[in-house]
Phi, psi and omega in degrees: 000132181295161178303320179291322176294316181295319174303313183294327179285322178295325181294317181297315181297317179298315182299322186291343180262004174259146180235085188266158166265177179203165183260137177112164183263357170236152184293126176284157180302325183291325176297319179293320176298314183292326176300316177299331183271355180129352177297127189255352185212154167219164178232138181261145176234177181301327179301338182267002194234125168249315180206169179296322179293320177296318177294324178298321176292319177298315178293327180291326176291320182293321181283354173295335179270340177198110185296333181268011185302130175278123177249110184253161180213148177262079189237096182267350196068179181070222181292331181259098179225139176246322186291333179235035185293332179293329189246341192092152188287142172275008176229143175291166181269185185300316183296324176299318181289325177291329175298313179296320176058047175241097182301329176294324175294318179299312179300322179292320182292318179294327177291318172308311175298319179299322176301315180295316182290321177299318178298333176279350181096005178286135180244343182221125176247127176289066179200150014265168167283118181261017181284136175267117187275073186278349174253105184295346177268007177305119187278356192236332185259282179054240187284359176284344180263155176288344181155191183257354179265120186300323181292315175303308181302320180297311182293328179275330168303312178300313183295318179297314184299311181298318180290319176297307186290340174290341179265001173099014181237130182289138178266168180216105182283136182217162357250100191298132011264019176130119187253021192271343182242058178232164183239004180232145180278121183292344170299333186246332183201174188274116175273157179238143176248092194279004186297158171281171186298323183293315180297321183294321184293327185266333189260311191261323189282329187307319178297327179286325173298319181292324182290317178300312178298333182276358178094018178296140179245007175219133176231133179264133181280151176256142175277075178216149179276131177236085185305333179299333178251326180207110184280352187248324186240140175295158188310318182301332186253009191248117178290328177302325182275312188283326180262308182295318184269305189290309185281305185287313187276316178277342174079024180279131181237016184262211187269125175264117179250143177277155160297167185307120192288348178275000183290146189299337177306326181245335182276333178299336179259321187243352186078157183294323182286313176302316181291327177296311181301311180296326174297312177295320176303321185281342179135356174295137180259327187224123182262115175281129181211141169125003171299316177246326180258085188247033182256156176304317184300326179294315177298316177300316179297320183284326176295316181295320180296313181295317182294318180292328178294326180287314176296328178274355178087004178280335180230125181290135178299326178298322176293317175297322182289321176300320177296316179300320178296320181295319178299313177297318176303311179298322182295320179293315181295316181293326177294322177293321176300316181296322179291330183286338180271004195293335186274358182280147180286131181258008183281343177085163184228015176084009186294333177295318179293320176296318181293317179295318176297321181292338180276352182285132178239149179233148164279164182298321179301323180293316179301321181289336177274352186251158003273159176287133180248348177243152181295129181267171163260129187249126170250115183258123179265111194252120177277167168282121183275155178286170188289341174297320182280321186083165185267343193265349188284126176295145176206172176116181189244334188301320184295302182297331178291320177299326176297326184269334176227091179304140181104351177297134176247160180205159173220141173250129188241133176250153186300322182297322178300320183287319186287332180274351182074014177281349176229141175248129180298326183298314187280331185261341181244314190276318182297312181292344182265007182294127181075010180229156171304146172241126175246125177248125183251121180247166179215096183065050184302323181294343178263355180232111182303318179297323182287321178297316175303310180301316175299317181298317182292318180294316179291333177292320178285331177229084180293348174277356178299147173255125176258125176253115178262115183259004174247216178286132179303141174211168182292133170222178179266004181290142174277320182251117187227144169238139180241122179262338178070031175160163185244026178293163175303318181301316184289329173299315183293317180299318178298316183296321178298315179295323180296331190245347188237115180302321180291342181281350186278000000 
């Protein structure tokens, strides 16, 4: 093969192992050119989405260049939604489903989501999170997990995969080998999971074993250090973990996808280009990029890095070709799966609302205080959300409560405002609530000291206040509490119904 032909083939192979994002609601010219040159996958984010119909037109244009193109999305439902980022998810997330603990319900919710995604032209969903949230202070997983019990997480991981794939959309179990017992957000730095192999085998791996048994064909690696298997390299860059553990021990023979390669856990040490090369060399088949780095120049940089690594001997050409083959094989399989789901109704059946209602729990004092008959004042305590959730997704109880009780007023308070003294709780929370019910909405109060202090102060001043916790349940001083187990739009509606409807209790 001539040098120019070899260079062209290397570029094609390099393009095929990337899963880039892009900016805009229409396909940019550079993405269309790259698909024509060998790019086999793209990933969609909320910035690409206006409506299901608009996404369907976008994906149809992309597939005009390659009918088997993998169109991925990071759509977990619940707190992490892209397809409904403008309104908030109409389905509860994993923790709510795990709280109900009805695998048939989880399967139905995932199938409902799959129908919507398939109608939009999506073929791969980066879900479910198979992480066991064994550390309640985990800053990145939390309600994205089905729970803290490996057996519970395993059965709901299985149900989610079956439901989603029954609708024609491929599932992707993440974040291998388990991101549930860390204390650092991998978007910013490298977390460590210091458990021994026996603990990992019993605590973190069961849901991934269950996912493989359920027929998952894609697994996403996590950017975390697991010293029991590799003391030097994070899982995404570790052949010991991706090949020795995932492929040899768990028997997974499908597509290994990286978590977003621009995340600080790997780029702070290796740069985005170095991390990409090391990931493919370690066993990653498809490199997800573009959550933050969504430019043509980034794709060009990574293609250059991969081809240079082959010619320089850092990356075996056989490994790059193997990764490309796995991408093509997955593309053909997922295209067939998508075609098989074509006859299904994509209109939905309200199962998300049913599931969100079933996940709501109340203390006895809350039951005694309900239903609200007068319009309340609602104080929503808003944390800084992690990058997986995003900043733009609506959440809370005030909006749906105002629809049911006209005259409801509300304020949203952030920790920085309290700490800087730009907001006083008395003037924004207690004074407007004089003579009216007070509803306090929290989101992981136990994880945020400022929020916990605010709840304590408000309930001390107003012992009759009702606290709605939309994150992980934790101890508070409130007598009357409602737990939604997630902050999706569906969970907010469910909480508002419970607050106002006697029959909902």
